[in-house]
C-alpha angles and dihedrals in degrees: 000000000000119000094354093062091068097055108123092357112139112238127184117198122186121202087029098148096088147352119015093355093056091044091052090049092054092045093053091044089058087053094054099251124157105241137206110188122198134189138122097257108075094186092055091045090053090054092052090046091056090050090051093048090051086057092053099264127137112227142190118186122208117184103226139177102200092203088070115077092205091055091051092050091048089050093056095039091050091049094052093044091049101044103018096236145030124232106164135027116190112192100204104139108117147152130201136205138200119199140099113274091231089061101037122109111237089233089066092056091047092051094049091049091047093056103035102035109020092039088058093046095048096048093044093049093055093041101045100084089056094043092051089051091050095039083233137159136269116199128190116196097213129160143236081257086070090064100037124030111241121210116244088021100078096139093042094050091044092052093049093046087052092049091051093050092048094050094044089054091048090051092054094045092052100036094116095046101071093244114135126221120195128185111199117194114191120190119225105328130194096247139120095260095093094047089055093041112131124245126213094286096041099260118132116268095226110189113049119228091218129092100246095195090065095052131095113264122242089241090058091049090050093052093047090049094051092048088052089052092049091051090043091231122176095221138016110198111187134208126022090258090054094049091048092048093053094044097044091046090058093049104029110020095163092053091049091052089058094044094049092047093050092046094050091046088063094057117114108268090358112200087216089075087074091061091069089086088071096043114113 
């Protein structure tokens, strides 16, 4: 078991050009997996592919926009034609946002849902016949925001709640088949997703309000995710803060509402400050 079990296993990773996706790619390359890496930026994918090859991995890159069904189908078809099978699909492609719902353009919510939720659905739908055949694994890189709604992240939380519900349903439907479904929920991670998070009008946020040096690294998230896959766990909830948030929300939801609100109010340039105009 362990690292040896991934040798020559075929692994598809979406959103593999940076952050957690790139870290997962490198981790599987060290374990001898056969990789198909997907993202929109072909140049960035090529860089990650070279890193993986230097670690001993074999890699195929497929530029993919997961909001396009035809791209997702091509990703899976190319993987199977290249390697002859499919053992693991990691739905990692994602986009975030930071803005009050009352100010957010509807197109921003639609875009976040298209990437985070529909991208997962599309890729999984095309992959599932092969994964059932291989008794393989589907992974969704979700978020603590998929277990507790976060203010100023309405679209992001909604997309991750939707991803979780979809994958839980898939797990139950396939529970007698041998296929494994894992939902991994990192806490705040030092990755590029917050810098590219969308604001109310759809422009990138740029500077993150979080202290990156205090966050979990993408490599740590990747290792926790792979261990969860090896143990065939249903969930991987990361960071003490994340575990406490999920547990307390089940037991004391009103308390968690207050705690989350107060925490988010302390963020640098918190959007919640604007809500004071409606306070009694």
